[in-house]
N, C-alpha and C positions, 0 to 999 in steps of 0.2 A: 698314790699319785704316780703315774708312769714317768719314766725317764725321757727327757728330750735329747734326741740324737743331734749332736753338733757336727755339721759338715766342715771338715778342715778348710781353712781359707784358701790354700793353694789349689784344692780340688774345685772349689767354687769359681775361682778366677779362671782355671783351665776350661771349665764348662762354658763360661761367658765368652771366652776367646774363641772356643770351638763354634759357638752359635754365630758370632760375628763373622768368622771366616766363611761359614756356610752361606750366610746371607750375601756377603760380598762376592761369592763365587757365582751367584745367580746371574743369568744374562740380563743386561739392562733393557728395560722396556722402551724401545725406540718409538717415537710418534709415527704412526703409519703414514707412508708416502711423504715423509718429511724432507727427504733429500731431493732437490730439484735443480735443474739447469735453466738459467734465464740469461738473455742477452741484454746488455745495457750499453748505450752509447753516451759518452760524456763530452759535452761541447762547452766551449768558452763563450764569452759574451758576443763574439762575432760569428758564432755558429760553427766554428772549426773544431774537429775532434781533438780531444785531449788524450795524449799517449803517456805511457810510463807509469800508470797507476798499478797498485798491487791490492791484494785482499785487505790489507791493513788500512787502506785509504777509504774503504767503504763501511757504512754502518746501516744495518737494516733493522726494522721494527715491525712486528706483527701482533696486533691486539695487545699492545702495551708491553710486549716481551721482546727481548733482543733476538734477532735472527743471526745465526752464525754464518759468516762469510767464509766458506771453506777454501775457495780459490777464486781468483779473478785473472783470467788469461787474455791478453790482447790478441784479437783474432781478425783476420782479413779473409776468411774463407769465402769464396765467391757465392753470392746469393742469387736466387731466382727472383725475377721481378715480373709482375703482371701489370702492364699499363692499362688503366681504365680511362678511356676517352669519352667524355660526355658529349653526345651529339643531339641532345634534346633541343627543343625550340628556343629556350632561353640562351643556349650557347650558339646556335647556328643562325638565328634570325638576323643577327648583325654580322655582316661579312668579316669585318676587321677583327672582331672578337674571336670568331671561329678560326680565322687564320692564325691568330696568336696562340690558340689552344693547340692547333696542329703543329705549330713550330715548337711549342713546349715538348710535345710527345716526340717529335723527330730529334730535337736537341738532346733529350734524355737518352735516346738510343745511341747517339754519338758519345755522350758523356759517360755512360756506364762502362766500367772497366771490362776488358776483353773476356775475363772469366765469368762474367755474369750472363746467365741465360735470361732471355726476355720473351714474354708472351704479350698478347694484346687482346683487349675486349673493347669494342666500340658499342656504346649503348645509348638508348633513349628510353622509350617506354618498355622496350625489350632489348635483348642483345641483337645488335645489327650485324656484327662480324666478330669472329673469334679466331685468333691465330695462336696455335699451341707451340710449345717449346721445340717440338720436332721440326718445325718449319724454319727455325732459327731466326737470327736477326734480319736476314735478307727477306724472309717472308713478312716480318713485321714492317720493314721499311717499304716493301711493295704495297702492303695494305694501306699504310699511311699516305703514300703518294697517290693512291687510287681514290682517296676520299674526295667527294665532290664539294662544290661550294654551296653553302646555305642549307635551306631546309630540306633539299632533296636527299640528304644523307640518310635520314630515317624515313620509312614509309609513312604516307599520310595516315593519320589516326594513331600513330605510334610515336608522337613527338613530345610526349610528356617525359618526366624524369624518374626512372626507377633505379636510384643510386644504390639502395640497400640490396636489391636483387642483383645488381651488377657486382657488388662486393662478394656476395655469396657465389656468383658464377666464377669470380676470380679465385676463391678458395677451392672450388671444384676443379678448376684448371690446374691448380697446384697439387692435386691428389697424387700421392699422399703428401700433405704439407709437412714442412720441416720448420724448426724454430728460427732458421735464418732466412725464411722466405718473406717477401715484401709485396704488397699491393700498392701501386702508385697511382692515385686518382688525379686526373686533370678535369676539373669540374668547377661549377660556380656554387656548389653546395646545395642545389635544389633537390627536392624530394617530394613527389606527389603521385607516384604510381606503383610503388613496390608492394608486392605481396608479403615479403619478409619484413617484419617489424624491427625497429631499432634495437630493442633488447635482444632479439634473436641473433641479429647479425653481430652484435657485440659479443655475445656468448660464443658464436662460431669462431670469430677472430681469436678470442682469448684461448679457447680450447685447442685450436689449431696452432697457437703460438705464432700467428702471422702478424707482422708489423704493418700498419697502414700509414703511408706517407701521402701527402697531397700538395698539389700546386693549384691553389684556388684562383680561378679567374672570375672575380666577383663583380656584380653590378654596383653602382653607387646606391646610396640610401634612398634615392628618389627615382622615379621613372616607372614604366609600365610593369616591371617585375618586382617593384618594392614590396616587401612583406611576404613574397612568395619563396624567397630564398633564405636559408638559414645556415650559413657557414659555421655557426656555433655548434650545431649538432655534429657536423663533420669534424670540427675541432675536438669535440669530446671523444669521438671514436679514435681519432689519431692519437690523442693524448693517452687514453687508457691502454692502447696496444703497444706503446713505446715508440711511436713514430714521431714525425714532425711535419709542419705545414707552413707554407709560405703563401701569402695572399697578395694578388695584384688587384687593386681596387681604385677606380677613378675617384678623384676628390669629390665630395658632396657638392651638388650643384646649388646655385642660389635660387631660391623661390621668389616669385612664381616662375614656372617654366612651361614651355610647350613641348610636345613630343618631338617636333622638328628640332628644337634647340637641344633637347636631351640627346637626340641621335647624333647631331653634328659634333657635340662636345665629346661624347664617349667614343665615337669613331676616331676622332683626332687623338684621343688618349691611346687607343690600341695601336695606332700607327706611330706613336711617338718614340723618340730615342729612349725615354724612360723605360718603356716596355721592352724594346729591342735589347737594351743593355742588361735589364734585370733577368731575362730568361736564362741566358747561359751562365751567369754568375750564380743564381740561386739553384739551378739544376745541378751544377757541379758541387755546390755546397751540400745539397741534399744527397747526392750520390756518395760523397765522402762519408756523410753520417750513416748511410745505409751500409757502406762497405768497411767501416772501421768500428769495431765494437769490442766489448769485454764479454767473454763467455764465463759466466759465474756459476759456481756450484754453491748452493745455499742449503742450510739445514734449519727447518722451521721448528719453533718450540711447541706448537699446538697443531692439532688436526684442523685442516681446512674443511669445515663441515658444510659450507656453502660459499658461493663467490664472495670474497672479502678483499678489501683494499689492504695494501701494505705499503711501507715507506722504505725508500732507499736513498741515501745521501752520500756525498763525498765529504770527508772530514779532513781537517788539518792535523798536525802532529799533537795539538792540544785537545783534539776530540771535538772541536767546534765545526759546525756545518759550514762548508765553503760557499760563499755567496757569489763567487766569480765564475762558477760553472753551473751547468744544468745537466741532470741525468735523465736520459730518455730510456724508459724501461716499462715493461708491462705492469701497470699499477694495480691490477686485480688478479688475485690468485684463484684458480678454479679447483674444485674438488677433483681428485683422480680416483681411479678404480680401487686404490687401497685405502681411501678415506672413508 
């Protein structure tokens, strides 16, 4: 029988330690394209931006795993804004409603901080007019002042609503887009003429990291356009990109109604103090939300293999989600070239 060679214990332990050291010296396998920068705005119940938060105040989650919040820096870097003004039939047929929409766009131009660059796209079934950033605010103001009354704004036969095409045109106007860019839509949410589908425009907004905000000038739930307008789809786009939306809507009318009654009631609404007062207040609130945000660096625990939702909350010192604030952030992560 042969002899069994015993390895001294100290040599065995030295060998194990050497292996462990070699393994620990190997570079960590980082998830491809895991570090990203996102912009998030935190607002209180009145819609005012919340300042003074740090990375420790945020908690992220992706596919059931914690997202590391590397940094959260409060930022007021001037943003570029493209105003989309809907000049389709449902917006322009009623004079007072169209006037309200133009006032919203003109007031936004006044409310936007001086450092913000502003462009304009007026659209219906196609783009009616486009003013680039090189023409400056004066060019936008001139174009808005020159807009006519009623249905003559868009050519005959082009008075349907191509909202998704207009959003795509807004992204093109921003070329190349940046994460702090904004599209601000003044519309009733109608859509019946776009070549670009909802899924595609959502993908373009998220890939470009452009935030969609909206001031919706909506019809009541009854009337000639009832059932043709869907602000909920617009709200979905706004929400998923990290924007916000305010809706002006006349109160539902009592049934039965006649078209003459409907017109007189809604025209009175668009002329009312309620509308006149809401426009500057809400425009300035939305401008603040666009202009004050947190630039966050995050590190993801898993590869983004396809467009996937993630969650971002503000938490208190005990780690509980705060219910007194809302976070506006891009809710869907897109794969990038490293994924």
